[in-house]
All heavy atoms as a GROMACS GRO file, in nm:
protein
  296
    1MET      N    1   2.348   0.992  -2.026
    1MET     CA    2   2.228   0.970  -2.105
    1MET      C    3   2.159   0.839  -2.065
    1MET      O    4   2.038   0.832  -2.061
    1MET     CB    5   2.267   0.968  -2.253
    1MET     CG    6   2.150   0.962  -2.345
    1MET     SD    7   2.061   1.117  -2.339
    1MET     CE    8   1.935   1.089  -2.457
    2ARG      N    9   2.241   0.739  -2.036
    2ARG     CA   10   2.186   0.609  -1.997
    2ARG      C   11   2.111   0.619  -1.864
    2ARG      O   12   2.007   0.556  -1.846
    2ARG     CB   13   2.299   0.508  -1.987
    2ARG     CG   14   2.254   0.367  -2.008
    2ARG     CD   15   2.371   0.272  -2.000
    2ARG     NE   16   2.449   0.275  -2.123
    2ARG     CZ   17   2.554   0.198  -2.144
    2ARG    NH1   18   2.596   0.116  -2.051
    2ARG    NH2   19   2.618   0.203  -2.257
    3ALA      N   20   2.164   0.702  -1.773
    3ALA     CA   21   2.099   0.720  -1.644
    3ALA      C   22   1.965   0.791  -1.660
    3ALA      O   23   1.869   0.762  -1.589
    3ALA     CB   24   2.189   0.797  -1.551
    4LEU      N   25   1.958   0.885  -1.752
    4LEU     CA   26   1.833   0.956  -1.777
    4LEU      C   27   1.726   0.863  -1.832
    4LEU      O   28   1.609   0.870  -1.791
    4LEU     CB   29   1.859   1.072  -1.874
    4LEU     CG   30   1.741   1.163  -1.905
    4LEU    CD1   31   1.694   1.232  -1.779
    4LEU    CD2   32   1.779   1.265  -2.010
    5ILE      N   33   1.765   0.774  -1.920
    5ILE     CA   34   1.671   0.676  -1.975
    5ILE      C   35   1.624   0.580  -1.866
    5ILE      O   36   1.505   0.547  -1.858
    5ILE     CB   37   1.736   0.600  -2.093
    5ILE    CG1   38   1.760   0.696  -2.209
    5ILE    CG2   39   1.648   0.484  -2.137
    5ILE    CD1   40   1.841   0.638  -2.322
    6ALA      N   41   1.715   0.538  -1.781
    6ALA     CA   42   1.678   0.447  -1.672
    6ALA      C   43   1.584   0.516  -1.574
    6ALA      O   44   1.488   0.455  -1.526
    6ALA     CB   45   1.803   0.400  -1.600
    7ALA      N   46   1.609   0.643  -1.546
    7ALA     CA   47   1.522   0.717  -1.455
    7ALA      C   48   1.383   0.736  -1.515
    7ALA      O   49   1.281   0.721  -1.446
    7ALA     CB   50   1.584   0.851  -1.421
    8ALA      N   51   1.376   0.767  -1.643
    8ALA     CA   52   1.248   0.784  -1.710
    8ALA      C   53   1.171   0.652  -1.715
    8ALA      O   54   1.048   0.649  -1.696
    8ALA     CB   55   1.269   0.839  -1.850
    9THR      N   56   1.242   0.543  -1.738
    9THR     CA   57   1.178   0.412  -1.741
    9THR      C   58   1.123   0.376  -1.603
    9THR      O   59   1.011   0.327  -1.591
    9THR     CB   60   1.277   0.304  -1.788
    9THR    OG1   61   1.328   0.342  -1.914
    9THR    CG2   62   1.210   0.169  -1.799
   10GLY      N   63   1.200   0.400  -1.500
   10GLY     CA   64   1.155   0.371  -1.364
   10GLY      C   65   1.035   0.456  -1.325
   10GLY      O   66   0.941   0.407  -1.262
   11LEU      N   67   1.036   0.582  -1.364
   11LEU     CA   68   0.923   0.670  -1.335
   11LEU      C   69   0.798   0.624  -1.409
   11LEU      O   70   0.689   0.624  -1.353
   11LEU     CB   71   0.959   0.813  -1.374
   11LEU     CG   72   0.855   0.920  -1.343
   11LEU    CD1   73   0.829   0.927  -1.193
   11LEU    CD2   74   0.900   1.055  -1.394
   12ALA      N   75   0.813   0.582  -1.533
   12ALA     CA   76   0.699   0.534  -1.610
   12ALA      C   77   0.643   0.405  -1.549
   12ALA      O   78   0.521   0.387  -1.541
   12ALA     CB   79   0.740   0.511  -1.755
   13LEU      N   80   0.731   0.316  -1.504
   13LEU     CA   81   0.683   0.192  -1.442
   13LEU      C   82   0.613   0.220  -1.309
   13LEU      O   83   0.512   0.158  -1.278
   13LEU     CB   84   0.801   0.097  -1.420
   13LEU     CG   85   0.854   0.029  -1.546
   13LEU    CD1   86   0.978  -0.054  -1.514
   13LEU    CD2   87   0.749  -0.058  -1.609
   14ALA      N   88   0.666   0.314  -1.232
   14ALA     CA   89   0.603   0.349  -1.105
   14ALA      C   90   0.466   0.411  -1.129
   14ALA      O   91   0.369   0.380  -1.058
   14ALA     CB   92   0.692   0.444  -1.027
   15LEU      N   93   0.455   0.496  -1.229
   15LEU     CA   94   0.326   0.558  -1.260
   15LEU      C   95   0.227   0.453  -1.309
   15LEU      O   96   0.109   0.456  -1.272
   15LEU     CB   97   0.346   0.666  -1.366
   15LEU     CG   98   0.222   0.746  -1.405
   15LEU    CD1   99   0.167   0.820  -1.284
   15LEU    CD2  100   0.254   0.842  -1.517
   16ALA      N  101   0.273   0.359  -1.389
   16ALA     CA  102   0.185   0.252  -1.436
   16ALA      C  103   0.138   0.165  -1.320
   16ALA      O  104   0.022   0.122  -1.317
   16ALA     CB  105   0.258   0.167  -1.540
   17LEU      N  106   0.226   0.141  -1.224
   17LEU     CA  107   0.187   0.062  -1.107
   17LEU      C  108   0.082   0.134  -1.025
   17LEU      O  109  -0.016   0.074  -0.980
   17LEU     CB  110   0.310   0.031  -1.023
   17LEU     CG  111   0.288  -0.054  -0.898
   17LEU    CD1  112   0.238  -0.192  -0.936
   17LEU    CD2  113   0.414  -0.063  -0.815
   18VAL      N  114   0.100   0.265  -1.005
   18VAL     CA  115   0.002   0.343  -0.929
   18VAL      C  116  -0.132   0.345  -1.000
   18VAL      O  117  -0.237   0.328  -0.938
   18VAL     CB  118   0.056   0.486  -0.906
   18VAL    CG1  119  -0.052   0.578  -0.854
   18VAL    CG2  120   0.173   0.482  -0.809
   19LEU      N  121  -0.130   0.363  -1.131
   19LEU     CA  122  -0.256   0.364  -1.206
   19LEU      C  123  -0.325   0.228  -1.203
   19LEU      O  124  -0.447   0.221  -1.195
   19LEU     CB  125  -0.229   0.407  -1.351
   19LEU     CG  126  -0.194   0.554  -1.370
   19LEU    CD1  127  -0.161   0.583  -1.516
   19LEU    CD2  128  -0.305   0.645  -1.322
   20ALA      N  129  -0.248   0.121  -1.206
   20ALA     CA  130  -0.306  -0.013  -1.199
   20ALA      C  131  -0.369  -0.037  -1.062
   20ALA      O  132  -0.477  -0.096  -1.053
   20ALA     CB  133  -0.200  -0.118  -1.229
   21MET      N  134  -0.303   0.010  -0.956
   21MET     CA  135  -0.358  -0.010  -0.822
   21MET      C  136  -0.486   0.071  -0.802
   21MET      O  137  -0.581   0.025  -0.741
   21MET     CB  138  -0.254   0.029  -0.716
   21MET     CG  139  -0.133  -0.059  -0.715
   21MET     SD  140  -0.170  -0.227  -0.669
   21MET     CE  141  -0.161  -0.213  -0.494
   22THR      N  142  -0.490   0.193  -0.855
   22THR     CA  143  -0.610   0.274  -0.841
   22THR      C  144  -0.723   0.222  -0.929
   22THR      O  145  -0.840   0.238  -0.896
   22THR     CB  146  -0.582   0.422  -0.874
   22THR    OG1  147  -0.527   0.430  -1.004
   22THR    CG2  148  -0.488   0.484  -0.774
   23ALA      N  149  -0.690   0.159  -1.040
   23ALA     CA  150  -0.794   0.104  -1.128
   23ALA      C  151  -0.863  -0.014  -1.062
   23ALA      O  152  -0.980  -0.040  -1.089
   23ALA     CB  153  -0.732   0.064  -1.261
   24MET      N  154  -0.789  -0.089  -0.978
   24MET     CA  155  -0.850  -0.204  -0.911
   24MET      C  156  -0.950  -0.160  -0.805
   24MET      O  157  -1.041  -0.235  -0.772
   24MET     CB  158  -0.741  -0.292  -0.847
   24MET     CG  159  -0.665  -0.372  -0.948
   24MET     SD  160  -0.566  -0.502  -0.874
   24MET     CE  161  -0.440  -0.408  -0.794
   25GLY      N  162  -0.935  -0.041  -0.753
   25GLY     CA  163  -1.030   0.010  -0.655
   25GLY      C  164  -1.002  -0.042  -0.515
   25GLY      O  165  -0.905  -0.112  -0.489
   26THR      N  166  -1.092  -0.006  -0.426
   26THR     CA  167  -1.075  -0.047  -0.288
   26THR      C  168  -1.121  -0.191  -0.271
   26THR      O  169  -1.216  -0.234  -0.336
   26THR     CB  170  -1.155   0.043  -0.193
   26THR    OG1  171  -1.291   0.040  -0.233
   26THR    CG2  172  -1.105   0.186  -0.197
   27PRO      N  173  -1.057  -0.268  -0.185
   27PRO     CA  174  -1.098  -0.406  -0.165
   27PRO      C  175  -1.233  -0.412  -0.094
   27PRO      O  176  -1.267  -0.327  -0.012
   27PRO     CB  177  -0.987  -0.466  -0.079
   27PRO     CG  178  -0.924  -0.349  -0.012
   27PRO     CD  179  -0.940  -0.233  -0.105
   28THR      N  180  -1.310  -0.513  -0.128
   28THR     CA  181  -1.440  -0.531  -0.062
   28THR      C  182  -1.418  -0.594   0.074
   28THR      O  183  -1.325  -0.672   0.094
   28THR     CB  184  -1.530  -0.622  -0.146
   28THR    OG1  185  -1.465  -0.747  -0.164
   28THR    CG2  186  -1.560  -0.560  -0.282
   29GLY      N  187  -1.501  -0.561   0.165
   29GLY     CA  188  -1.489  -0.614   0.300
   29GLY      C  189  -1.540  -0.513   0.399
   29GLY      O  190  -1.593  -0.408   0.363
   30GLY      N  191  -1.526  -0.547   0.524
   30GLY     CA  192  -1.572  -0.458   0.628
   30GLY      C  193  -1.491  -0.475   0.754
   30GLY      O  194  -1.401  -0.558   0.761
   31THR      N  195  -1.526  -0.396   0.850
   31THR     CA  196  -1.456  -0.406   0.978
   31THR      C  197  -1.531  -0.503   1.069
   31THR      O  198  -1.650  -0.526   1.053
   31THR     CB  199  -1.448  -0.268   1.045
   31THR    OG1  200  -1.580  -0.217   1.062
   31THR    CG2  201  -1.367  -0.172   0.961
   32SER      N  202  -1.460  -0.556   1.162
   32SER     CA  203  -1.518  -0.651   1.256
   32SER      C  204  -1.602  -0.574   1.358
   32SER      O  205  -1.561  -0.470   1.407
   32SER     CB  206  -1.408  -0.728   1.327
   32SER     OG  207  -1.464  -0.809   1.427
   33PRO      N  208  -1.721  -0.626   1.391
   33PRO     CA  209  -1.801  -0.556   1.492
   33PRO      C  210  -1.744  -0.573   1.633
   33PRO      O  211  -1.774  -0.493   1.721
   33PRO     CB  212  -1.937  -0.623   1.481
   33PRO     CG  213  -1.910  -0.757   1.422
   33PRO     CD  214  -1.789  -0.739   1.334
   34LYS      N  215  -1.659  -0.674   1.652
   34LYS     CA  216  -1.601  -0.697   1.784
   34LYS      C  217  -1.473  -0.616   1.798
   34LYS      O  218  -1.390  -0.614   1.708
   34LYS     CB  219  -1.569  -0.845   1.804
   34LYS     CG  220  -1.691  -0.933   1.805
   34LYS     CD  221  -1.651  -1.078   1.827
   34LYS     CE  222  -1.774  -1.168   1.828
   34LYS     NZ  223  -1.737  -1.307   1.846
   35PRO      N  224  -1.454  -0.548   1.910
   35PRO     CA  225  -1.329  -0.473   1.928
   35PRO      C  226  -1.213  -0.569   1.958
   35PRO      O  227  -1.234  -0.683   2.001
   35PRO     CB  228  -1.358  -0.386   2.049
   35PRO     CG  229  -1.463  -0.459   2.125
   35PRO     CD  230  -1.545  -0.532   2.022
   36LEU      N  231  -1.095  -0.523   1.931
   36LEU     CA  232  -0.977  -0.602   1.963
   36LEU      C  233  -0.954  -0.594   2.113
   36LEU      O  234  -0.944  -0.486   2.170
   36LEU     CB  235  -0.854  -0.549   1.888
   36LEU     CG  236  -0.858  -0.564   1.737
   36LEU    CD1  237  -0.736  -0.495   1.675
   36LEU    CD2  238  -0.859  -0.709   1.698
   37LEU      N  239  -0.946  -0.708   2.176
   37LEU     CA  240  -0.924  -0.711   2.319
   37LEU      C  241  -0.775  -0.722   2.347
   37LEU      O  242  -0.710  -0.818   2.306
   37LEU     CB  243  -0.999  -0.831   2.381
   37LEU     CG  244  -1.151  -0.828   2.362
   37LEU    CD1  245  -1.211  -0.956   2.418
   37LEU    CD2  246  -1.212  -0.706   2.426
   38THR      N  247  -0.723  -0.623   2.410
   38THR     CA  248  -0.581  -0.624   2.444
   38THR      C  249  -0.566  -0.612   2.595
   38THR      O  250  -0.650  -0.554   2.664
   38THR     CB  251  -0.506  -0.507   2.378
   38THR    OG1  252  -0.567  -0.386   2.420
   38THR    CG2  253  -0.513  -0.517   2.226
   39THR      N  254  -0.462  -0.670   2.645
   39THR     CA  255  -0.435  -0.662   2.788
   39THR      C  256  -0.301  -0.594   2.811
   39THR      O  257  -0.209  -0.608   2.731
   39THR     CB  258  -0.430  -0.803   2.852
   39THR    OG1  259  -0.330  -0.879   2.785
   39THR    CG2  260  -0.564  -0.873   2.840
   40VAL      N  261  -0.292  -0.521   2.918
   40VAL     CA  262  -0.169  -0.454   2.955
   40VAL      C  263  -0.094  -0.545   3.052
   40VAL      O  264  -0.154  -0.594   3.148
   40VAL     CB  265  -0.198  -0.318   3.022
   40VAL    CG1  266  -0.071  -0.250   3.065
   40VAL    CG2  267  -0.278  -0.229   2.927
   41PRO      N  268   0.033  -0.572   3.027
   41PRO     CA  269   0.106  -0.658   3.119
   41PRO      C  270   0.116  -0.595   3.257
   41PRO      O  271   0.124  -0.474   3.271
   41PRO     CB  272   0.243  -0.674   3.053
   41PRO     CG  273   0.253  -0.567   2.954
   41PRO     CD  274   0.115  -0.528   2.914
   42ALA      N  275   0.114  -0.681   3.356
   42ALA     CA  276   0.124  -0.632   3.495
   42ALA      C  277   0.263  -0.575   3.523
   42ALA      O  278   0.364  -0.631   3.479
   42ALA     CB  279   0.094  -0.746   3.592
   43HIS      N  280   0.266  -0.465   3.592
   43HIS     CA  281   0.394  -0.403   3.626
   43HIS      C  282   0.451  -0.471   3.751
   43HIS      O  283   0.378  -0.504   3.844
   43HIS     CB  284   0.376  -0.254   3.653
   43HIS     CG  285   0.337  -0.178   3.531
   43HIS    ND1  286   0.426  -0.150   3.430
   43HIS    CD2  287   0.219  -0.126   3.491
   43HIS    CE1  288   0.363  -0.082   3.334
   43HIS    NE2  289   0.238  -0.066   3.370
   44PRO      N  290   0.581  -0.494   3.752
   44PRO     CA  291   0.643  -0.561   3.868
   44PRO      C  292   0.643  -0.474   3.993
   44PRO      O  293   0.633  -0.358   3.992
   44PRO     CB  294   0.784  -0.592   3.823
   44PRO     CG  295   0.807  -0.509   3.702
   44PRO     CD  296   0.676  -0.467   3.648
   0.00000   0.00000   0.00000
């Protein structure tokens, strides 16, 4: 019985966390107009 209560409590906390994250919405910002410049290492 104790395990069932712990599982229900954990599920409720996880659901509350998900709802809190979705309530905050997407973060404001944007992508950089400059592409990321990457180099490939030279092969020996």
